[in-house]
C-alpha positions, 0 to 999 in steps of 0.5 A: 229568578229575576226581576227586570229593574227597567220595567219597574222603574217605568211604570213608577214614571207611568203611575206618576204621569197618570196621577198628573193626567187625572189630577189635570182633568179633575181641576178642569171638572172643577172648573167647569162646575164652577162656570156652570154654577155661576151660569145658573146663579146669574139666570136666577137672578136675572129672573128677580130670584133673590137668595137671602144670603144676600140680602134679599128678604123672602116673604110676605107681609099681611095685614089683617083686622078683625 
């Protein structure tokens, strides 16, 4: 039984290249999601929505006299 060690090293190098490509792809996908989230938040703020985290008050005060 014989093994071709050259092929074994090539497989390892290919996996390293694929791992790097996958990492680059995942970083690009994360960046795209951040841009989309920022656009969604900007659209909401443009329409007047305010989150409670940013100090916008959510609620209505009603004064009732019996």
